[in-house]
C-alpha positions in Angstrom: -39.0 -21.6 41.4 -38.9 -24.5 38.9 -35.4 -25.2 37.4 -34.0 -27.3 34.6 -30.3 -28.0 34.5 -28.2 -28.5 31.4 -24.5 -28.8 30.4 -24.2 -26.8 27.1 -22.0 -28.1 24.2 -18.6 -26.6 23.4 -18.8 -23.5 21.3 -17.7 -23.4 17.7 -14.7 -21.4 18.5 -13.2 -22.9 21.8 -10.8 -20.0 22.2 -13.4 -17.3 21.8 -16.0 -17.0 24.6 -19.3 -15.9 22.9 -21.7 -13.6 24.6 -24.4 -16.2 24.0 -22.4 -18.7 26.2 -22.4 -16.1 29.0 -26.2 -15.7 28.7 -26.6 -19.5 29.1 -25.0 -19.3 32.5 -28.1 -18.2 34.3 -30.9 -19.9 36.3 -34.2 -19.5 34.6 -37.7 -20.6 35.5 -38.6 -24.0 34.1 -41.5 -22.4 32.2 -38.9 -20.5 30.1 -37.8 -22.5 27.0 -35.1 -23.6 26.9 -34.2 -23.1 30.5 -30.7 -24.5 30.8 -27.9 -24.2 33.2 -24.4 -25.6 33.3 -23.2 -27.3 36.5 -20.2 -29.2 37.8 -21.7 -32.8 37.6 -19.6 -34.3 40.4 -20.3 -31.6 42.9 -23.9 -31.6 42.0 -24.1 -35.3 42.6 -23.0 -34.8 46.2 -25.8 -32.2 46.7 -28.3 -34.5 44.9 -27.4 -37.5 47.1 -27.9 -35.5 50.2 -31.3 -34.6 49.0 -32.3 -38.1 47.8 -32.4 -37.2 44.1 -32.4 -40.1 41.6 -28.8 -40.7 40.6 -29.8 -41.8 37.1 -30.8 -38.2 36.5 -27.4 -37.1 37.9 -25.5 -39.5 35.7 -27.4 -38.3 32.7 -26.3 -34.8 33.3 -29.8 -33.5 32.7 -32.6 -33.0 35.2 -35.7 -32.7 33.2 -38.0 -30.5 35.1 -37.2 -32.1 38.4 -38.8 -29.4 40.5 -37.6 -28.0 43.7 -39.5 -25.6 45.9 -38.8 -23.6 49.0 -35.4 -23.9 50.7 -34.2 -26.8 48.4 -34.9 -24.8 45.3 -33.1 -21.8 46.8 -30.0 -23.9 47.9 -29.9 -25.6 44.5 -29.9 -22.3 42.7 -27.1 -20.8 44.9 -24.9 -23.9 44.7 -25.5 -24.2 41.0 -24.4 -20.6 40.5 -21.2 -21.3 42.5 -20.4 -24.4 40.6 -21.1 -22.7 37.3 -18.7 -19.9 38.3 -16.1 -22.5 39.1 -16.6 -24.2 35.7 -16.5 -20.8 33.9 -13.2 -19.9 35.6 -11.7 -23.3 34.7 -12.9 -22.9 31.1 -11.7 -19.4 30.9 -8.2 -20.4 32.2 -8.0 -23.1 29.6 -9.2 -20.8 26.9 -6.7 -18.2 27.9 -3.9 -20.7 27.6 -5.2 -21.8 24.2 -5.6 -18.2 23.1 -2.0 -17.4 24.2 -0.7 -20.4 22.3 -2.6 -19.5 19.2 -1.5 -15.8 19.4 2.2 -16.9 19.8 2.0 -19.3 16.9 0.3 -16.6 14.7 2.8 -13.9 15.7 5.7 -16.3 14.9 4.2 -17.0 11.5 3.8 -13.2 10.8 7.4 -12.6 11.7 8.5 -15.4 9.4 6.4 -13.9 6.6 8.2 -10.6 7.1 11.7 -12.3 7.2 11.0 -14.1 4.0 10.3 -10.8 2.3 13.7 -9.5 3.1 15.7 -12.7 2.6 18.1 -13.2 -0.3 15.3 -15.0 -2.1 12.6 -12.5 -1.1 10.9 -9.8 -3.2 12.8 -7.0 -1.6 16.0 -8.4 -3.1 14.6 -8.2 -6.6 16.6 -5.5 -8.5 15.0 -6.1 -11.9 12.5 -8.3 -13.8 13.4 -8.1 -17.4 11.4 -9.6 -20.3 13.8 -10.9 -22.9 13.6 -11.5 -26.7 16.1 -12.6 -29.3 18.0 -9.3 -29.1 20.8 -8.6 -26.6 19.6 -6.5 -23.7 22.0 -4.3 -21.7 21.9 -4.8 -18.0 24.0 -3.1 -15.3 24.8 0.1 -13.5 24.3 2.6 -16.4 20.9 4.4 -15.9 20.5 4.4 -19.7 20.4 0.6 -19.8 17.0 -1.0 -20.2 18.1 -3.4 -17.5 19.3 -0.7 -15.1 19.9 -2.3 -11.7 19.4 0.9 -9.7 21.7 3.3 -7.8 23.1 0.4 -5.7 24.8 -1.1 -8.8 28.5 -0.4 -9.6 28.5 2.1 -12.5 30.8 -0.2 -14.6 28.7 -3.3 -14.2 27.6 -4.5 -17.6 26.2 -7.7 -18.9 23.9 -8.6 -21.8 21.1 -11.2 -22.0 18.8 -12.6 -24.7 16.6 -15.7 -25.1 16.6 -18.3 -27.8 13.8 -21.0 -27.5 14.1 -22.5 -24.0 17.4 -20.9 -23.2 18.7 -17.6 -21.7 22.1 -16.6 -22.7 24.2 -14.1 -20.7 27.6 -12.6 -21.5 29.7 -10.0 -19.6 30.8 -6.7 -21.1 33.0 -5.6 -18.2 35.7 -7.0 -15.9 32.9 -8.5 -13.7 32.6 -12.2 -14.1 29.8 -14.8 -14.1 29.6 -18.0 -12.0 27.2 -20.8 -12.4 25.5 -22.3 -9.3 24.0 -25.5 -10.5 21.2 -27.1 -8.5 18.9 -30.1 -8.4 16.3 -28.1 -6.5 12.8 -27.6 -7.9 13.1 -23.9 -8.7 15.6 -21.1 -8.8 14.5 -19.5 -5.5 15.3 -22.8 -3.7 18.7 -22.8 -5.5 19.5 -19.4 -4.2 18.7 -20.6 -0.7 21.3 -23.3 -0.9 24.7 -22.8 0.8 26.5 -19.7 -0.3 29.8 -20.8 1.0 30.8 -22.5 -2.3 30.2 -19.5 -4.5 33.7 -18.2 -4.2 35.1 -21.5 -5.4 33.0 -21.6 -8.6 34.9 -21.1 -11.9 34.6 -17.7 -13.5 33.0 -17.4 -17.0 32.5 -14.7 -19.6 29.3 -16.2 -20.9 26.8 -18.8 -19.8 23.4 -20.3 -20.5 20.4 -21.0 -18.4 18.0 -23.7 -19.7 14.3 -23.6 -18.9 12.1 -26.7 -18.5 9.2 -26.9 -20.8 5.8 -25.5 -19.8 3.8 -22.3 -19.8 5.3 -21.4 -16.4 8.7 -22.7 -15.5 11.8 -21.8 -13.4 15.4 -22.8 -14.2 16.9 -24.5 -11.1 20.4 -23.1 -11.9 21.4 -19.6 -11.0 24.1 -17.3 -12.4 26.2 -15.3 -9.9 27.2 -11.9 -11.3 30.1 -10.0 -9.6 29.9 -12.4 -6.7 26.7 -10.5 -5.7 23.8 -10.5 -8.1 21.7 -13.7 -8.6 20.3 -14.1 -12.1 17.4 -16.5 -12.6 15.6 -17.5 -15.8 11.8 -17.9 -15.6 9.0 -18.3 -18.0 5.6 -16.8 -17.2 2.6 -17.2 -19.5 5.0 -18.3 -22.2 7.3 -15.3 -22.0 10.9 -15.6 -20.8 12.3 -13.2 -18.2 15.5 -12.7 -16.3 15.1 -12.0 -12.6 18.0 -10.2 -11.0 18.2 -10.3 -7.2 20.6 -8.3 -5.0 21.0 -9.7 -1.5 23.0 -6.6 -0.6 20.2 -4.2 -1.7 19.7 -1.1 0.4 16.0 -1.7 0.1 16.5 -4.8 2.3 18.5 -2.8 4.8 15.9 0.0 4.9 12.9 -2.3 5.3 11.2 -1.5 8.6 9.3 -4.8 8.8 5.6 -5.6 8.3 2.8 -4.3 10.5 -0.3 -6.3 11.5 -3.7 -5.8 12.8 -4.4 -7.3 16.3 -4.9 -11.1 16.2 -8.5 -12.2 16.5 -9.2 -16.0 16.5 -12.8 -15.3 15.3 -11.4 -14.9 11.8 -10.0 -18.4 11.7 -12.8 -20.3 10.0 -13.5 -23.7 8.6 -14.1 -23.8 4.8 -15.1 -26.3 2.2 -12.6 -26.6 -0.7 -14.0 -28.1 -4.0 -11.3 -28.7 -6.6 -12.1 -28.5 -10.3 -11.9 -31.8 -12.2 -9.1 -30.1 -14.1 -7.4 -26.8 -13.4 -8.4 -23.8 -15.6 -6.1 -21.3 -17.3 -7.8 -17.9 -17.5 -6.8 -14.4 -18.4 -6.8 -11.9 -15.6 -5.6 -8.4 -14.9 -2.3 -8.0 -13.0 -0.9 -5.1 -11.0 0.7 -3.6 -14.1 -2.6 -3.3 -15.9 -1.7 -6.2 -18.2 -3.7 -9.3 -19.0 -2.0 -12.4 -17.8 -2.8 -16.1 -17.4 -3.5 -17.6 -14.0 -4.2 -21.2 -13.0 -7.5 -21.6 -11.2 -7.8 -24.9 -9.3 -11.1 -24.8 -7.5 -13.5 -22.9 -5.3 -13.7 -22.4 -1.5 -16.9 -21.7 0.5 -17.2 -20.5 4.1 -19.4 -18.4 6.4 -18.4 -15.3 8.2 -20.5 -12.9 10.2 -23.6 -14.8 9.0 -22.7 -14.3 5.3 -22.0 -17.1 2.9 -18.9 -16.6 0.8 -17.6 -18.5 -2.3 -14.2 -17.6 -3.8 -12.1 -18.9 -6.6 -8.7 -20.4 -5.7 -5.5 -20.2 -7.6 -2.5 -22.6 -7.8 0.5 -21.5 -5.7 2.7 -24.5 -5.1 2.6 -28.3 -4.5 1.7 -27.7 -0.8 -0.4 -24.5 -0.9 -3.1 -22.8 -2.8 -3.7 -19.1 -3.0 -6.7 -16.9 -2.6 -6.5 -13.4 -4.0 -9.3 -11.3 -2.5 -10.5 -7.8 -1.8 -12.6 -6.8 1.2 -13.7 -3.5 2.7 -10.4 -3.1 4.6 -8.6 -2.6 1.3 -7.7 1.1 1.1 -8.9 1.4 4.8 -5.9 0.0 6.5 -5.0 -2.9 4.2 -3.4 -2.7 0.8 -5.8 -1.0 -1.6 -5.5 -3.4 -4.5 -6.0 -6.8 -2.9 -4.8 -9.2 -0.2 -3.3 -12.7 -0.4 -4.2 -15.8 1.7 -2.7 -19.3 1.5 -4.1 -22.6 2.8 -2.7 -26.1 2.7 -3.7 -28.3 -0.1 -6.0 -31.0 1.5 -5.7 -34.7 0.9 -9.2 -35.5 -0.3 -8.7 -39.3 -0.5 -10.8 -39.4 -3.6 -13.6 -37.2 -2.2 -15.2 -34.4 -4.2 -14.5 -31.8 -1.5 -12.7 -31.4 1.7 -12.6 -29.2 4.9 -9.7 -26.7 5.3 -8.9 -24.0 7.7 -8.7 -20.3 6.6 -6.9 -18.1 9.0 -7.3 -14.4 7.9 -4.8 -13.4 10.6 -2.3 -14.8 8.1 -3.6 -12.7 5.1 -0.8 -10.6 3.7 -0.1 -7.8 1.2 1.0 -8.9 -2.3 4.6 -8.4 -3.4 3.7 -5.4 -5.5 3.0 -3.5 -2.3 6.8 -3.7 -1.7 8.6 -4.1 -5.0 8.2 -2.3 -8.3 9.6 -5.3 -10.1 6.8 -7.7 -9.4 3.7 -8.7 -11.2 0.8 -9.6 -8.9 -2.6 -11.0 -10.0 -5.6 -9.0 -9.0 -8.8 -10.6 -7.6 -11.6 -11.8 -9.9 -14.9 -10.2 -9.4 -16.2 -13.2 -7.4 -13.4 -12.6 -4.8 -14.5 -9.0 -4.0 -16.7 -8.5 -0.9 -18.1 -5.4 0.7 -17.6 -6.4 4.3 -14.4 -5.9 6.3 -12.1 -8.6 7.6 -10.1 -6.5 10.1 -7.1 -8.8 10.6 -3.9 -9.7 8.8 -1.3 -7.4 7.4 -1.8 -3.6 7.6 -1.1 -1.0 5.0 -1.1 2.7 5.8 -4.3 4.7 5.4 -4.4 8.2 4.0 -4.5 9.7 7.5 -1.5 7.6 8.6 0.5 8.7 5.5 -0.3 12.3 6.2 0.7 11.9 9.8 4.0 10.5 8.7 4.5 13.4 6.4 3.8 15.8 9.2 6.5 14.2 11.3 9.0 15.7 8.8 7.1 18.8 7.7 5.5 19.7 11.0 1.9 19.8 11.9 -0.7 21.2 9.5 -2.2 24.2 11.3 -5.5 23.7 13.1 -8.6 25.3 11.5 -8.6 27.8 14.4 -5.6 29.4 12.7 -7.7 30.4 9.7 -8.2 34.1 9.3 -10.3 36.1 6.8 -8.6 36.2 3.4 -8.9 40.0 3.4 -7.9 40.2 -0.2 -6.2 43.4 -1.2 -6.8 44.0 -4.9 -4.0 45.7 -6.8 -3.6 46.7 -10.5 -6.0 45.0 -12.9 -4.7 44.9 -16.5 -6.7 43.8 -19.6 -4.6 41.4 -21.7 -5.3 39.4 -24.9 -8.4 37.5 -23.8 -8.0 37.7 -20.1 -7.4 40.1 -17.2 -4.3 40.0 -15.0 -4.8 41.1 -11.5 -2.2 41.7 -8.8 -3.3 40.9 -5.2 -2.3 39.8 -1.8 -4.3 37.6 0.6 -3.9 36.8 4.3 -2.7 33.2 4.9 -2.5 33.7 8.7 -2.4 36.5 11.2 0.3 39.0 10.3 1.3 37.3 7.0 0.2 38.2 3.4 0.9 36.2 0.2 1.5 38.1 -3.1 -0.1 36.5 -6.1 -1.2 37.0 -9.7 -4.8 36.1 -10.7 -5.7 35.5 -14.4 -9.4 35.5 -15.4 -10.5 34.8 -18.9 -12.8 37.4 -20.4 -16.5 36.6 -20.0 -16.3 33.5 -18.0 -18.8 32.3 -15.3 -18.1 29.4 -13.0 -15.1 28.2 -15.0 -12.6 25.6 -13.9 -9.5 26.9 -12.1 -5.9 26.0 -11.6 -3.4 26.8 -8.9 -0.1 27.4 -10.7 3.1 27.0 -8.6 6.5 28.2 -9.8 9.9 26.5 -9.8 13.0 27.6 -7.9 13.5 31.0 -9.5 14.0 34.5 -8.1 11.0 36.1 -9.9 8.7 33.5 -8.3 5.0 34.0 -9.4 6.0 36.2 -12.4 7.2 33.2 -14.4 4.0 31.1 -14.6 2.0 34.2 -15.8 4.4 34.9 -18.7 6.7 37.5 -17.2 9.8 35.3 -17.3 11.9 34.3 -20.3 11.1 30.6 -20.5 8.1 29.7 -22.5 8.0 26.2 -21.1 7.3 27.6 -17.6 4.3 29.8 -18.5 1.6 27.3 -17.3 -0.8 30.0 -16.0 -0.6 31.9 -19.3 -1.2 28.7 -21.3 -4.1 27.6 -19.1 -5.9 30.9 -19.0 -6.0 30.8 -22.8 -7.7 27.4 -22.5 -10.5 28.9 -20.3 -9.1 28.4 -16.8 -9.0 30.9 -14.0 -5.4 30.8 -12.7 -3.9 31.8 -9.4 -0.1 32.0 -9.1 1.2 32.8 -5.6 4.8 33.3 -4.5 6.5 30.6 -2.5 7.9 32.0 0.8 11.2 33.8 0.1 10.7 34.1 -3.6 9.4 37.0 -5.7 7.8 39.7 -3.6 7.3 37.4 -0.6 9.7 38.1 2.2 9.4 35.5 4.9 11.5 34.8 8.1 11.6 31.1 8.4 13.6 31.1 11.7 11.1 33.4 13.3 8.2 31.2 12.3 10.0 28.1 13.7 10.9 29.8 17.0 7.3 31.1 17.4 6.0 27.6 16.8 3.9 28.6 13.8 5.6 26.2 11.4 8.4 23.6 11.4 9.3 23.8 7.7 9.0 26.0 4.6 7.2 23.0 3.0 4.3 23.1 5.4 4.1 26.9 5.3 3.7 26.7 1.6 1.1 23.9 1.8 -0.9 26.1 4.2 -0.5 29.2 1.9 -1.7 27.1 -1.1 -4.7 25.8 0.8 -5.6 29.4 1.6 -5.2 30.1 -2.2 -7.7 27.4 -2.9 -10.0 29.2 -0.4 -9.6 32.3 -2.4 -10.4 30.5 -5.7 -13.5 29.0 -4.2 -14.7 32.5 -3.1 -14.6 33.9 -6.7 -17.9 34.1 -8.6 -15.9 33.2 -11.8 -14.8 29.9 -10.4 -16.6 26.5 -10.1 -15.4 25.3 -6.7 -15.9 21.7 -7.7 -13.4 22.0 -10.6 -10.0 23.1 -9.2 -6.6 21.6 -9.9 -2.9 22.3 -9.2 0.2 22.3 -11.5 3.9 23.0 -11.1 7.4 22.4 -12.3 10.4 21.3 -10.2 9.8 23.1 -6.8 6.3 23.7 -8.0 6.0 20.0 -9.0 6.5 18.5 -5.6 4.7 21.5 -4.0 1.7 20.6 -6.2 1.7 17.0 -4.9 2.2 18.0 -1.3 -0.7 20.5 -1.5 -3.0 18.0 -3.2 -2.2 15.3 -0.6 -3.5 17.6 2.2 -6.3 19.4 0.3 -8.9 17.0 -1.3 -10.6 19.9 -3.0 -8.0 19.7 -5.7 -9.3 17.3 -8.3 -6.2 17.0 -10.4 -2.4 17.4 -9.7 0.2 17.8 -12.4 3.8 17.5 -11.6 6.8 18.1 -13.9 10.4 17.2 -12.8 9.0 17.3 -9.2 10.1 14.1 -7.4 11.7 10.7 -7.2 12.0 8.3 -4.3 14.2 9.6 -1.5 16.5 6.6 -1.9 17.2 7.5 -5.6 17.6 11.3 -4.9 21.3 11.9 -5.6 22.0 8.3 -4.5 20.2 8.9 -1.2 21.9 12.2 -0.2 19.0 14.3 0.9 20.9 17.5 1.7 19.0 19.3 -1.1 15.7 18.8 0.9 17.0 20.2 4.2 17.1 24.0 4.0 14.6 26.1 5.9 12.7 26.6 2.7 12.0 22.9 2.6 12.2 20.3 5.4 15.1 21.0 7.8 14.0 18.1 10.1 15.3 15.7 7.4 18.8 16.7 8.6 18.2 17.6 12.2 16.0 14.6 13.1 16.6 12.0 10.4 20.3 12.7 9.6 19.7 12.9 5.8 19.0 9.2 5.8 16.3 7.9 3.5 15.9 4.9 5.7 14.9 7.0 8.7 12.6 9.5 6.9 9.1 8.1 7.7 7.5 8.8 4.4 8.3 8.7 0.7 6.6 9.9 -2.5 4.4 6.8 -2.9 2.8 8.0 0.4 2.2 11.4 -1.2 0.7 10.1 -4.4 -1.5 7.4 -2.6 -2.7 10.2 -0.3 -4.1 11.9 -3.5 -5.8 8.7 -4.7 -8.5 8.4 -6.2 -8.1 11.9 -7.6 -6.2 12.5 -10.9 -2.4 12.7 -11.2 -0.2 13.5 -14.2 3.6 12.9 -13.8 6.1 14.2 -16.3 9.6 12.7 -15.6 12.3 13.2 -18.2 14.8 10.4 -18.8 17.8 12.6 -18.1 16.6 14.8 -15.2 19.8 15.3 -13.1 17.7 16.3 -10.0 15.2 13.5 -9.9 16.4 10.1 -11.1 13.7 8.7 -13.5 14.2 5.2 -12.0 13.2 6.6 -8.7 10.1 8.0 -10.3 9.2 4.7 -11.8 9.8 2.9 -8.4 7.3 5.3 -6.8 4.7 4.8 -9.6 5.1 1.0 -9.5 3.7 1.2 -5.9 0.9 3.6 -6.9 -0.3 2.1 -10.2 -1.9 -1.1 -8.6 -4.0 1.2 -6.3 -5.5 3.0 -9.3 -5.7 -0.2 -11.4 -7.8 -2.1 -8.9 -10.1 0.9 -8.4 -10.8 0.9 -12.2 -9.3 4.4 -12.2 -6.2 3.7 -14.2 -7.1 6.6 -16.6 -6.6 9.0 -13.6 -2.9 8.2 -13.3 -0.7 9.1 -16.3 3.0 9.3 -16.6 5.3 10.5 -19.4 9.0 9.9 -19.8 10.3 12.2 -22.5 13.9 12.1 -23.8 14.8 15.4 -22.1 16.7 16.8 -19.1 15.2 19.0 -16.3 12.8 20.6 -18.7 9.1 20.5 -19.9 8.9 19.8 -23.6 6.1 21.4 -25.5 4.4 18.2 -26.6 4.4 17.0 -23.0 2.9 20.3 -21.8 0.1 19.9 -24.3 -0.5 16.3 -23.2 -0.7 17.5 -19.5 -3.2 20.3 -20.5 -5.3 17.8 -22.3 -5.3 15.6 -19.2 -6.5 18.5 -17.1 -9.2 19.2 -19.6 -10.4 15.6 -19.4 -10.8 15.9 -15.6 -12.0 19.4 -15.1 -14.0 20.1 -18.3 -16.1 16.9 -18.6 
């Protein structure tokens, strides 16, 4: 056998052993190009000297077709294999050490990134971001204030703020005082990070001013301390002046579970070429609120990954770091749906036109709008969107993960094996004005039947259909079909007159539907009334799909109060529902009666909130942003009155602020609508009409 010996160069990624490197560790015939084999040079020298081989060839490290035959060739092959194994083990040990060091460094960075988020200067501390003008704005603990600081704020807390030119003026309107923390630091976030020990010694004031430096974007380095707790910062963004209010004692910080990350993989640490623009460019770009805002673009960065050439636009971030806002195939599939952020250090180019930098996608992270409803995050330009996946960096829950978290509280969704024939029992059919009203029952599971009303418009074929879910009321299904006293709750009656086939079932324990929750729990069939209702509603969709009058591709769900969140829960689990309309149906658990979740804990709803999670919003493993994002990209209409005593409108807005960027980035913003009428726990007529028009736009187009 003829053999050529070769010491291969180091791989591109010294801490990642490529399969091609393993393939090179083999003895091949000399006739095979390129027949190469790594050896330990010193050990081979001993062997070569014993065989009288020219030492010049040994010192060169390469034996060019020096042929061995017979026993010498066999011995050379065996010894070379042993030496190669020794070198491979040494190399693997070194690589393992380097890999461990890299993984420890990356893990430490990820923990620091999470800690910054929940620090007093982090985004979780942000209680409000308020755009100011030359009129006084009320800020404090009153929910009616434009600057409401949330349920954590003292109810008597009251200040006012306005802006005049480059100045923000603040004055108190209660016994709570202001203190000025002056700083020479570059920005207000750095000022907050300064020692807090001197705050108690600052003089109290009834009014104060924060002066902003000139510039399109600027931060006032001074900070106002309100009630010895809240930090007020003046900032200018795109020429507009805002007051940022941070609360270091926010319950949001206390409840934050930390960030979650994909496994670290050094393969996704790549070298890139950064080419700065001769001058930075201010361009208009969409942000997470659907607004157009200016961003400063400073250059372009180019790299290769998985054999693909990529070139992205880079934004200014700070004096030390630039920012890349990008969207890859992981967004919505484990990463935040709208986009991801990645920073890299600003290189010192020494007058060169371009420079080499390191991009480590293990350090890519979710934007602030994934955590706080008070942030404005830039979305990626089209050039920064790619259709391949970068499966590292910060995680964000997928739909399945969200549904799994919901099932921890609601109990498991029954397996398909639990499905039984619907066995519809048709009752009285009565002809009404333009439609037929039919009483029926259907089998949701073995031994259980659900009573319902079915409304069918006269003369329809393959019409759209709506599942109409009632509120908490003794008559149950009778109310949506018009047999109750409240006109505002007759959704099925209103919709059948618009051409929809409507099915209105009873919720377990309402109307005609007698249901023993405790027996169902003890038999292991269900763990909550909520999941039982979801299952019944999914069987109701089965029934609608079976009707010749219904187009199975055009079905939605609508409800008020109990029916409002019941609609969302059902749509989250059943993707056949193309639109979900909720009225007075939810707010974040943290804002529900100040975080007291007792109202959610009866057998009818989710008793595990009390028995397992102690009525603590921090412990409950899901919230309504999980529910709404599980419905994405299907259509959602939210009606949330300003004075709903059950569901705090600020808690509704907190949820929507986390959901809106998901729809915005998918160019589906028209599929998420919200209305905030000046009303209590009610559904005003104009808002009902708007909701019905929204349904028409989805199911009748």
